[in-house]
LOKE-68797 format. One record per atom (N, C-alpha, C): z, x, y; residue number from 1; chain. Coordinates in nm, 2 decimals, decimal comma. Each point is the difference from the previous one (the first is absolute). Example, Ala and Ser with C-alpha at 12.3 -4.5 7.8 and 13.67 -1.06 7.14 Angstrom:
BEGIN
SITE | zz | xx | yy | seq | mol
SITE | 0,78 | 1,32 | -0,57 | 1 | A .
SITE | 0,00 | -0,09 | 0,12 | 1 | A .
SITE | 0,00 | 0,09 | 0,12 | 1 | A .
SITE | -0,07 | -0,04 | 0,11 | 2 | A .
SITE | 0,00 | 0,09 | 0,11 | 2 | A .
SITE | 0,08 | -0,08 | 0,11 | 2 | A .
end
This chain:
BEGIN
SITE | zz | xx | yy | seq | mol
SITE | 0,00 | 0,08 | -0,12 | 1 | A .
SITE | 0,00 | -0,08 | 0,12 | 1 | A .
SITE | 0,00 | 0,09 | 0,12 | 1 | A .
SITE | -0,08 | -0,04 | 0,10 | 2 | A .
SITE | 0,00 | 0,07 | 0,13 | 2 | A .
SITE | 0,13 | -0,04 | 0,08 | 2 | A .
SITE | 0,02 | 0,08 | 0,11 | 3 | A .
SITE | 0,12 | -0,03 | 0,08 | 3 | A .
SITE | -0,01 | -0,14 | 0,06 | 3 | A .
SITE | -0,11 | -0,05 | 0,03 | 4 | A .
SITE | -0,01 | -0,14 | 0,06 | 4 | A .
SITE | 0,01 | -0,11 | -0,10 | 4 | A .
SITE | -0,01 | 0,04 | -0,13 | 5 | A .
SITE | 0,02 | -0,10 | -0,11 | 5 | A .
SITE | 0,13 | 0,01 | -0,06 | 5 | A .
SITE | 0,09 | 0,09 | 0,04 | 6 | A .
SITE | 0,13 | 0,01 | -0,06 | 6 | A .
SITE | 0,08 | -0,13 | 0,03 | 6 | A .
SITE | 0,06 | -0,05 | -0,10 | 7 | A .
SITE | 0,08 | -0,13 | 0,01 | 7 | A .
SITE | 0,13 | 0,03 | 0,06 | 7 | A .
SITE | 0,05 | -0,09 | 0,09 | 8 | A .
SITE | 0,13 | 0,02 | 0,06 | 8 | A .
SITE | 0,08 | -0,13 | -0,05 | 8 | A .
SITE | 0,12 | 0,03 | -0,06 | 9 | A .
SITE | 0,08 | -0,11 | -0,04 | 9 | A .
SITE | 0,08 | -0,06 | 0,12 | 9 | A .
SITE | -0,02 | -0,13 | 0,03 | 10 | A .
SITE | 0,07 | -0,06 | 0,11 | 10 | A .
SITE | 0,15 | 0,03 | 0,00 | 10 | A .
SITE | 0,06 | 0,00 | -0,12 | 11 | A .
SITE | 0,15 | 0,02 | -0,01 | 11 | A .
SITE | 0,04 | 0,14 | 0,04 | 11 | A .
SITE | -0,10 | 0,10 | 0,00 | 12 | A .
SITE | 0,03 | 0,13 | 0,04 | 12 | A .
SITE | -0,02 | 0,03 | 0,15 | 12 | A .
SITE | -0,05 | -0,10 | 0,07 | 13 | A .
SITE | -0,03 | 0,02 | 0,14 | 13 | A .
SITE | 0,13 | 0,00 | 0,08 | 13 | A .
SITE | 0,00 | 0,06 | 0,12 | 14 | A .
SITE | 0,11 | 0,01 | 0,08 | 14 | A .
SITE | 0,05 | -0,14 | 0,05 | 14 | A .
SITE | 0,13 | -0,01 | 0,03 | 15 | A .
SITE | 0,04 | -0,13 | 0,05 | 15 | A .
SITE | -0,05 | -0,03 | 0,14 | 15 | A .
SITE | -0,03 | 0,10 | 0,08 | 16 | A .
SITE | -0,04 | -0,02 | 0,14 | 16 | A .
SITE | -0,14 | 0,08 | 0,01 | 16 | A .
SITE | -0,10 | -0,08 | 0,05 | 17 | A .
SITE | -0,13 | 0,06 | 0,02 | 17 | A .
SITE | -0,04 | -0,03 | 0,15 | 17 | A .
SITE | -0,07 | 0,09 | 0,06 | 18 | A .
SITE | -0,04 | -0,02 | 0,14 | 18 | A .
SITE | -0,11 | -0,11 | 0,00 | 18 | A .
SITE | 0,00 | -0,08 | 0,11 | 19 | A .
SITE | -0,09 | -0,11 | 0,01 | 19 | A .
SITE | -0,10 | 0,03 | 0,11 | 19 | A .
SITE | -0,13 | -0,02 | -0,03 | 20 | A .
SITE | -0,10 | 0,02 | 0,10 | 20 | A .
SITE | -0,08 | -0,13 | 0,02 | 20 | A .
SITE | 0,02 | -0,07 | 0,11 | 21 | A .
SITE | -0,08 | -0,12 | 0,03 | 21 | A .
SITE | -0,15 | 0,03 | 0,02 | 21 | A .
SITE | -0,08 | -0,08 | -0,05 | 22 | A .
SITE | -0,15 | 0,02 | 0,01 | 22 | A .
SITE | -0,06 | -0,11 | 0,09 | 22 | A .
SITE | -0,09 | 0,05 | 0,08 | 23 | A .
SITE | -0,08 | -0,10 | 0,09 | 23 | A .
SITE | -0,13 | -0,03 | -0,07 | 23 | A .
SITE | -0,02 | -0,13 | -0,03 | 24 | A .
SITE | -0,12 | -0,05 | -0,06 | 24 | A .
SITE | -0,04 | 0,06 | -0,13 | 24 | A .
SITE | 0,09 | 0,05 | -0,08 | 25 | A .
SITE | -0,03 | 0,05 | -0,13 | 25 | A .
SITE | 0,11 | -0,04 | -0,10 | 25 | A .
SITE | -0,05 | -0,03 | -0,12 | 26 | A .
SITE | 0,09 | -0,03 | -0,11 | 26 | A .
SITE | -0,03 | 0,10 | -0,12 | 26 | A .
SITE | 0,10 | 0,06 | -0,06 | 27 | A .
SITE | -0,02 | 0,09 | -0,11 | 27 | A .
SITE | 0,05 | -0,07 | -0,13 | 27 | A .
SITE | -0,08 | 0,00 | -0,10 | 28 | A .
SITE | 0,04 | -0,06 | -0,13 | 28 | A .
SITE | 0,03 | 0,11 | -0,10 | 28 | A .
SITE | 0,08 | -0,04 | -0,11 | 29 | A .
SITE | 0,02 | 0,10 | -0,10 | 29 | A .
SITE | -0,13 | 0,05 | -0,06 | 29 | A .
SITE | -0,01 | 0,13 | -0,03 | 30 | A .
SITE | -0,11 | 0,07 | -0,05 | 30 | A .
SITE | -0,12 | 0,02 | 0,09 | 30 | A .
SITE | 0,02 | -0,04 | 0,13 | 31 | A .
SITE | -0,10 | 0,02 | 0,10 | 31 | A .
SITE | 0,02 | 0,13 | 0,07 | 31 | A .
SITE | -0,11 | 0,08 | 0,02 | 32 | A .
SITE | 0,01 | 0,12 | 0,08 | 32 | A .
SITE | -0,07 | -0,02 | 0,13 | 32 | A .
SITE | 0,07 | 0,03 | 0,11 | 33 | A .
SITE | -0,04 | -0,03 | 0,13 | 33 | A .
SITE | 0,03 | 0,11 | 0,10 | 33 | A .
SITE | -0,08 | 0,03 | 0,10 | 34 | A .
SITE | 0,02 | 0,09 | 0,10 | 34 | A .
SITE | 0,06 | -0,08 | 0,12 | 34 | A .
SITE | 0,10 | 0,06 | 0,07 | 35 | A .
SITE | 0,06 | -0,06 | 0,12 | 35 | A .
SITE | 0,01 | 0,10 | 0,11 | 35 | A .
SITE | -0,01 | -0,05 | 0,12 | 36 | A .
SITE | 0,03 | 0,09 | 0,12 | 36 | A .
SITE | 0,14 | -0,04 | 0,05 | 36 | A .
SITE | 0,09 | 0,10 | 0,01 | 37 | A .
SITE | 0,14 | -0,02 | 0,04 | 37 | A .
SITE | 0,02 | 0,07 | 0,13 | 37 | A .
SITE | 0,04 | -0,08 | 0,11 | 38 | A .
SITE | 0,02 | 0,07 | 0,13 | 38 | A .
SITE | 0,12 | -0,05 | 0,08 | 38 | A .
SITE | 0,06 | -0,11 | -0,03 | 39 | A .
SITE | 0,11 | -0,05 | 0,07 | 39 | A .
SITE | 0,12 | 0,09 | -0,03 | 39 | A .
SITE | 0,09 | 0,03 | 0,10 | 40 | A .
SITE | 0,11 | 0,09 | -0,03 | 40 | A .
SITE | 0,09 | -0,05 | -0,11 | 40 | A .
SITE | 0,04 | -0,13 | -0,01 | 41 | A .
SITE | 0,08 | -0,04 | -0,11 | 41 | A .
SITE | -0,07 | 0,01 | -0,14 | 41 | A .
SITE | -0,13 | -0,02 | 0,00 | 42 | A .
SITE | -0,08 | 0,01 | -0,12 | 42 | A .
SITE | 0,00 | 0,15 | -0,04 | 42 | A .
SITE | -0,02 | 0,09 | 0,09 | 43 | A .
SITE | 0,00 | 0,14 | -0,03 | 43 | A .
SITE | 0,14 | 0,04 | -0,06 | 43 | A .
SITE | 0,11 | -0,05 | 0,06 | 44 | A .
SITE | 0,13 | 0,03 | -0,06 | 44 | A .
SITE | 0,02 | -0,05 | -0,14 | 44 | A .
SITE | -0,06 | -0,12 | -0,02 | 45 | A .
SITE | 0,01 | -0,06 | -0,14 | 45 | A .
SITE | -0,08 | 0,09 | -0,10 | 45 | A .
SITE | -0,12 | 0,04 | 0,05 | 46 | A .
SITE | -0,08 | 0,09 | -0,09 | 46 | A .
SITE | 0,07 | 0,13 | -0,03 | 46 | A .
SITE | 0,06 | 0,06 | 0,11 | 47 | A .
SITE | 0,07 | 0,13 | -0,02 | 47 | A .
SITE | 0,11 | -0,02 | -0,10 | 47 | A .
SITE | 0,08 | -0,11 | 0,01 | 48 | A .
SITE | 0,11 | -0,02 | -0,10 | 48 | A .
SITE | -0,06 | -0,02 | -0,14 | 48 | A .
SITE | -0,11 | -0,06 | -0,01 | 49 | A .
SITE | -0,06 | -0,02 | -0,14 | 49 | A .
SITE | -0,05 | 0,13 | -0,05 | 49 | A .
SITE | -0,05 | 0,09 | 0,08 | 50 | A .
SITE | -0,06 | 0,12 | -0,04 | 50 | A .
SITE | 0,12 | 0,10 | -0,04 | 50 | A .
SITE | 0,11 | -0,02 | 0,05 | 51 | A .
SITE | 0,12 | 0,09 | -0,03 | 51 | A .
SITE | 0,05 | -0,03 | -0,14 | 51 | A .
SITE | -0,03 | -0,12 | -0,06 | 52 | A .
SITE | 0,05 | -0,03 | -0,13 | 52 | A .
SITE | -0,09 | 0,03 | -0,11 | 52 | A .
SITE | 0,04 | -0,01 | -0,12 | 53 | A .
SITE | -0,08 | 0,02 | -0,12 | 53 | A .
SITE | 0,04 | -0,10 | -0,10 | 53 | A .
SITE | -0,09 | -0,09 | -0,05 | 54 | A .
SITE | -0,14 | -0,01 | 0,04 | 54 | A .
SITE | -0,01 | -0,05 | 0,14 | 54 | A .
SITE | -0,12 | 0,03 | 0,06 | 55 | A .
SITE | -0,02 | -0,04 | 0,14 | 55 | A .
SITE | -0,04 | -0,15 | 0,00 | 55 | A .
SITE | 0,10 | -0,09 | 0,02 | 56 | A .
SITE | -0,02 | -0,14 | 0,00 | 56 | A .
SITE | 0,03 | -0,06 | 0,14 | 56 | A .
SITE | -0,07 | -0,10 | 0,03 | 57 | A .
SITE | 0,02 | -0,08 | 0,13 | 57 | A .
SITE | -0,03 | -0,14 | -0,03 | 57 | A .
SITE | 0,07 | -0,09 | 0,07 | 58 | A .
SITE | -0,03 | -0,15 | -0,01 | 58 | A .
SITE | -0,10 | -0,03 | 0,12 | 58 | A .
SITE | -0,11 | -0,07 | -0,04 | 59 | A .
SITE | -0,10 | -0,04 | 0,10 | 59 | A .
SITE | 0,00 | -0,15 | 0,00 | 59 | A .
SITE | 0,01 | -0,06 | 0,12 | 60 | A .
SITE | 0,00 | -0,15 | 0,01 | 60 | A .
SITE | -0,08 | -0,03 | 0,13 | 60 | A .
SITE | -0,07 | -0,11 | 0,00 | 61 | A .
SITE | -0,08 | -0,04 | 0,11 | 61 | A .
SITE | 0,08 | -0,07 | 0,11 | 61 | A .
SITE | -0,04 | 0,03 | 0,12 | 62 | A .
SITE | 0,06 | -0,07 | 0,12 | 62 | A .
SITE | -0,06 | -0,14 | 0,01 | 62 | A .
SITE | 0,08 | -0,09 | 0,05 | 63 | A .
SITE | -0,05 | -0,14 | 0,02 | 63 | A .
SITE | -0,09 | 0,00 | 0,13 | 63 | A .
SITE | 0,03 | 0,08 | 0,10 | 64 | A .
SITE | -0,08 | 0,00 | 0,12 | 64 | A .
SITE | -0,05 | 0,15 | 0,02 | 64 | A .
SITE | -0,13 | 0,02 | 0,00 | 65 | A .
SITE | -0,06 | 0,13 | 0,01 | 65 | A .
SITE | 0,02 | 0,07 | 0,14 | 65 | A .
SITE | 0,03 | -0,08 | 0,10 | 66 | A .
SITE | 0,01 | 0,05 | 0,13 | 66 | A .
SITE | 0,14 | 0,06 | 0,04 | 66 | A .
SITE | 0,10 | -0,02 | -0,09 | 67 | A .
SITE | 0,13 | 0,06 | 0,02 | 67 | A .
SITE | 0,01 | 0,14 | -0,03 | 67 | A .
SITE | 0,05 | 0,08 | 0,10 | 68 | A .
SITE | 0,02 | 0,15 | -0,03 | 68 | A .
SITE | 0,13 | 0,03 | -0,05 | 68 | A .
SITE | 0,10 | -0,09 | 0,01 | 69 | A .
SITE | 0,13 | 0,03 | -0,05 | 69 | A .
SITE | 0,05 | -0,12 | -0,08 | 69 | A .
SITE | -0,05 | -0,03 | -0,12 | 70 | A .
SITE | 0,04 | -0,12 | -0,07 | 70 | A .
SITE | 0,15 | 0,01 | -0,05 | 70 | A .
SITE | 0,06 | -0,12 | 0,01 | 71 | A .
SITE | 0,13 | -0,02 | -0,06 | 71 | A .
SITE | 0,00 | -0,06 | -0,14 | 71 | A .
SITE | 0,12 | -0,02 | -0,05 | 72 | A .
SITE | 0,00 | -0,06 | -0,14 | 72 | A .
SITE | -0,07 | -0,13 | -0,02 | 72 | A .
SITE | 0,00 | -0,08 | 0,10 | 73 | A .
SITE | -0,07 | -0,13 | -0,01 | 73 | A .
SITE | -0,15 | 0,01 | 0,03 | 73 | A .
SITE | -0,05 | 0,11 | 0,04 | 74 | A .
SITE | -0,14 | 0,02 | 0,03 | 74 | A .
SITE | -0,08 | 0,06 | -0,12 | 74 | A .
SITE | 0,07 | 0,03 | -0,11 | 75 | A .
SITE | -0,06 | 0,06 | -0,12 | 75 | A .
SITE | 0,01 | -0,09 | -0,12 | 75 | A .
SITE | -0,11 | -0,02 | -0,07 | 76 | A .
SITE | 0,01 | -0,08 | -0,12 | 76 | A .
SITE | 0,09 | 0,06 | -0,10 | 76 | A .
SITE | 0,07 | -0,09 | -0,08 | 77 | A .
SITE | 0,10 | 0,04 | -0,10 | 77 | A .
SITE | -0,06 | 0,04 | -0,13 | 77 | A .
SITE | -0,13 | 0,00 | -0,02 | 78 | A .
SITE | -0,06 | 0,05 | -0,12 | 78 | A .
SITE | -0,08 | 0,12 | 0,04 | 78 | A .
SITE | 0,02 | 0,11 | -0,07 | 79 | A .
SITE | -0,07 | 0,13 | 0,03 | 79 | A .
SITE | -0,02 | 0,07 | -0,13 | 79 | A .
SITE | -0,04 | 0,13 | 0,01 | 80 | A .
SITE | -0,02 | 0,08 | -0,11 | 80 | A .
SITE | 0,07 | 0,13 | 0,01 | 80 | A .
SITE | 0,06 | 0,05 | -0,10 | 81 | A .
SITE | 0,05 | 0,14 | -0,01 | 81 | A .
SITE | -0,12 | 0,08 | -0,03 | 81 | A .
SITE | -0,03 | 0,10 | 0,08 | 82 | A .
SITE | -0,12 | 0,09 | -0,01 | 82 | A .
SITE | 0,04 | 0,14 | -0,01 | 82 | A .
SITE | -0,08 | 0,07 | -0,08 | 83 | A .
SITE | 0,01 | 0,15 | -0,02 | 83 | A .
SITE | -0,09 | 0,06 | 0,11 | 83 | A .
SITE | 0,05 | 0,10 | 0,07 | 84 | A .
SITE | -0,08 | 0,08 | 0,09 | 84 | A .
SITE | -0,08 | 0,11 | -0,07 | 84 | A .
SITE | -0,13 | -0,01 | 0,00 | 85 | A .
SITE | -0,08 | 0,09 | -0,07 | 85 | A .
SITE | -0,04 | 0,12 | 0,08 | 85 | A .
SITE | -0,04 | -0,02 | 0,13 | 86 | A .
SITE | -0,05 | 0,10 | 0,08 | 86 | A .
SITE | 0,03 | -0,03 | 0,15 | 86 | A .
SITE | 0,02 | 0,11 | 0,08 | 87 | A .
SITE | 0,03 | -0,02 | 0,14 | 87 | A .
SITE | -0,08 | 0,11 | 0,08 | 87 | A .
SITE | -0,07 | -0,05 | 0,10 | 88 | A .
SITE | -0,07 | 0,10 | 0,09 | 88 | A .
SITE | 0,02 | -0,04 | 0,14 | 88 | A .
SITE | 0,01 | 0,10 | 0,09 | 89 | A .
SITE | 0,02 | -0,03 | 0,14 | 89 | A .
SITE | -0,12 | 0,02 | 0,09 | 89 | A .
SITE | -0,03 | -0,10 | 0,09 | 90 | A .
SITE | -0,11 | 0,00 | 0,09 | 90 | A .
SITE | 0,04 | 0,07 | 0,12 | 90 | A .
SITE | -0,10 | 0,05 | 0,08 | 91 | A .
SITE | 0,04 | 0,07 | 0,13 | 91 | A .
SITE | 0,08 | -0,09 | 0,10 | 91 | A .
SITE | -0,02 | -0,13 | -0,01 | 92 | A .
SITE | 0,07 | -0,09 | 0,10 | 92 | A .
SITE | 0,14 | -0,03 | -0,05 | 92 | A .
SITE | 0,05 | 0,06 | -0,11 | 93 | A .
SITE | 0,14 | -0,03 | -0,05 | 93 | A .
SITE | 0,01 | -0,10 | -0,10 | 93 | A .
SITE | -0,10 | -0,08 | -0,02 | 94 | A .
SITE | 0,00 | -0,11 | -0,10 | 94 | A .
SITE | -0,01 | 0,07 | -0,14 | 94 | A .
SITE | 0,08 | -0,05 | -0,10 | 95 | A .
SITE | 0,00 | 0,05 | -0,13 | 95 | A .
SITE | -0,09 | -0,09 | -0,09 | 95 | A .
SITE | -0,09 | 0,06 | -0,07 | 96 | A .
SITE | -0,08 | -0,08 | -0,10 | 96 | A .
SITE | 0,07 | 0,02 | -0,13 | 96 | A .
SITE | 0,03 | -0,12 | -0,06 | 97 | A .
SITE | 0,08 | 0,00 | -0,12 | 97 | A .
SITE | -0,08 | -0,08 | -0,11 | 97 | A .
SITE | 0,00 | 0,06 | -0,12 | 98 | A .
SITE | -0,06 | -0,08 | -0,11 | 98 | A .
SITE | 0,12 | -0,04 | -0,09 | 98 | A .
SITE | 0,01 | -0,13 | -0,03 | 99 | A .
SITE | 0,10 | -0,05 | -0,08 | 99 | A .
SITE | -0,05 | -0,08 | -0,12 | 99 | A .
SITE | 0,08 | -0,02 | -0,10 | 100 | A .
SITE | -0,03 | -0,08 | -0,11 | 100 | A .
SITE | 0,11 | -0,09 | -0,03 | 100 | A .
SITE | -0,03 | -0,13 | 0,00 | 101 | A .
SITE | 0,10 | -0,10 | -0,04 | 101 | A .
SITE | 0,05 | 0,02 | -0,14 | 101 | A .
SITE | 0,13 | -0,01 | -0,01 | 102 | A .
SITE | 0,07 | 0,02 | -0,13 | 102 | A .
SITE | 0,04 | -0,13 | -0,06 | 102 | A .
SITE | 0,08 | -0,08 | 0,08 | 103 | A .
SITE | 0,06 | -0,12 | -0,04 | 103 | A .
SITE | 0,02 | -0,09 | 0,12 | 103 | A .
SITE | -0,01 | -0,13 | -0,03 | 104 | A .
SITE | 0,03 | -0,10 | 0,11 | 104 | A .
SITE | 0,15 | -0,02 | 0,01 | 104 | A .
SITE | 0,04 | -0,02 | 0,13 | 105 | A .
SITE | 0,14 | -0,02 | 0,02 | 105 | A .
SITE | 0,02 | -0,12 | 0,10 | 105 | A .
SITE | 0,11 | -0,07 | -0,02 | 106 | A .
SITE | 0,03 | -0,12 | 0,08 | 106 | A .
SITE | 0,14 | 0,00 | 0,05 | 106 | A .
SITE | 0,02 | -0,07 | 0,11 | 107 | A .
SITE | 0,13 | -0,03 | 0,05 | 107 | A .
SITE | 0,09 | 0,12 | 0,03 | 107 | A .
SITE | -0,01 | 0,05 | 0,11 | 108 | A .
SITE | 0,08 | 0,12 | 0,03 | 108 | A .
SITE | 0,10 | -0,02 | 0,11 | 108 | A .
SITE | 0,08 | 0,10 | 0,02 | 109 | A .
SITE | 0,10 | 0,01 | 0,11 | 109 | A .
SITE | -0,05 | 0,12 | 0,08 | 109 | A .
SITE | -0,02 | -0,02 | 0,13 | 110 | A .
SITE | -0,03 | 0,11 | 0,09 | 110 | A .
SITE | 0,12 | 0,06 | 0,06 | 110 | A .
SITE | 0,02 | 0,13 | -0,01 | 111 | A .
SITE | 0,11 | 0,07 | 0,05 | 111 | A .
SITE | -0,05 | 0,11 | 0,09 | 111 | A .
SITE | 0,09 | 0,05 | 0,08 | 112 | A .
SITE | -0,03 | 0,12 | 0,08 | 112 | A .
SITE | 0,08 | 0,12 | -0,05 | 112 | A .
SITE | -0,07 | 0,10 | -0,02 | 113 | A .
SITE | 0,07 | 0,13 | -0,04 | 113 | A .
SITE | -0,02 | 0,09 | 0,12 | 113 | A .
SITE | 0,11 | 0,03 | 0,07 | 114 | A .
SITE | 0,00 | 0,08 | 0,12 | 114 | A .
SITE | -0,12 | -0,04 | 0,09 | 114 | A .
SITE | -0,09 | 0,09 | 0,04 | 115 | A .
SITE | -0,11 | -0,03 | 0,08 | 115 | A .
SITE | -0,13 | -0,03 | -0,08 | 115 | A .
SITE | 0,02 | 0,00 | -0,13 | 116 | A .
SITE | -0,12 | -0,01 | -0,09 | 116 | A .
SITE | -0,05 | -0,15 | -0,01 | 116 | A .
SITE | -0,09 | -0,02 | -0,08 | 117 | A .
SITE | -0,07 | -0,13 | -0,01 | 117 | A .
SITE | 0,09 | -0,10 | -0,08 | 117 | A .
SITE | -0,04 | -0,12 | 0,01 | 118 | A .
SITE | 0,07 | -0,10 | -0,08 | 118 | A .
SITE | -0,02 | 0,03 | -0,15 | 118 | A .
SITE | 0,09 | -0,04 | -0,09 | 119 | A .
SITE | -0,02 | 0,03 | -0,14 | 119 | A .
SITE | 0,02 | -0,13 | -0,08 | 119 | A .
SITE | -0,04 | 0,01 | -0,13 | 120 | A .
SITE | 0,01 | -0,11 | -0,09 | 120 | A .
SITE | 0,08 | 0,05 | -0,12 | 120 | A .
SITE | 0,07 | -0,09 | -0,07 | 121 | A .
SITE | 0,08 | 0,03 | -0,11 | 121 | A .
SITE | -0,06 | -0,07 | -0,13 | 121 | A .
SITE | 0,03 | 0,06 | -0,11 | 122 | A .
SITE | -0,05 | -0,06 | -0,13 | 122 | A .
SITE | 0,12 | -0,08 | -0,06 | 122 | A .
SITE | -0,03 | -0,08 | -0,10 | 123 | A .
SITE | 0,10 | -0,09 | -0,05 | 123 | A .
SITE | 0,14 | 0,07 | -0,03 | 123 | A .
SITE | 0,10 | -0,07 | 0,03 | 124 | A .
SITE | 0,13 | 0,05 | -0,04 | 124 | A .
SITE | 0,09 | -0,13 | -0,03 | 124 | A .
SITE | 0,09 | 0,00 | -0,10 | 125 | A .
SITE | 0,07 | -0,12 | -0,04 | 125 | A .
SITE | 0,08 | -0,05 | 0,11 | 125 | A .
SITE | 0,05 | 0,08 | 0,10 | 126 | A .
SITE | 0,08 | -0,05 | 0,10 | 126 | A .
SITE | -0,07 | -0,07 | 0,12 | 126 | A .
SITE | -0,13 | 0,03 | 0,01 | 127 | A .
SITE | -0,08 | -0,05 | 0,12 | 127 | A .
SITE | -0,13 | -0,06 | -0,05 | 127 | A .
SITE | 0,01 | -0,10 | -0,08 | 128 | A .
SITE | -0,12 | -0,06 | -0,05 | 128 | A .
SITE | -0,10 | -0,06 | 0,11 | 128 | A .
SITE | 0,06 | -0,07 | 0,10 | 129 | A .
SITE | -0,09 | -0,06 | 0,10 | 129 | A .
SITE | -0,07 | 0,10 | 0,09 | 129 | A .
SITE | 0,06 | 0,11 | 0,03 | 130 | A .
SITE | -0,06 | 0,10 | 0,09 | 130 | A .
SITE | -0,06 | 0,12 | -0,06 | 130 | A .
SITE | -0,02 | 0,00 | -0,13 | 131 | A .
SITE | -0,05 | 0,11 | -0,07 | 131 | A .
SITE | -0,14 | -0,02 | -0,05 | 131 | A .
SITE | -0,07 | 0,11 | -0,02 | 132 | A .
SITE | -0,14 | -0,01 | -0,05 | 132 | A .
SITE | -0,01 | -0,06 | -0,14 | 132 | A .
SITE | -0,10 | -0,07 | -0,03 | 133 | A .
SITE | -0,03 | -0,05 | -0,13 | 133 | A .
SITE | -0,13 | 0,06 | -0,04 | 133 | A .
SITE | 0,01 | 0,09 | -0,11 | 134 | A .
SITE | -0,11 | 0,07 | -0,04 | 134 | A .
SITE | -0,09 | -0,08 | -0,10 | 134 | A .
SITE | -0,13 | 0,00 | 0,02 | 135 | A .
SITE | -0,09 | -0,06 | -0,09 | 135 | A .
SITE | -0,12 | 0,08 | -0,03 | 135 | A .
SITE | -0,05 | 0,00 | -0,12 | 136 | A .
SITE | -0,12 | 0,07 | -0,03 | 136 | A .
SITE | -0,12 | -0,09 | 0,01 | 136 | A .
end
């Protein structure tokens, strides 16, 4: 199996993953997609994901594409946990990222970690309503 085809067990994923809101894009499991990332919060979320191993991030669509600083109510509750395959920097500071959807996720809790991006959590027995629900 190649690196992009390596299976990731949802139970082995971190409890907290960075969240990257997407404008006008939806990523599905097993889909490979290129993205341009330029907003400061989005860049911080990407940096946080790149610091971990495996390099995973949650991608979810914004309800309104014209918002530059979406809050919890401005992002759909269904998204995808994605593996970051490749990152390249453009001269204007925008990062070009290639991601692959791993698994669909629903119903999250957005938190703030210091100055970093909002995050999502996976299922835990104590927080059923605000935790991720993993589905293949």
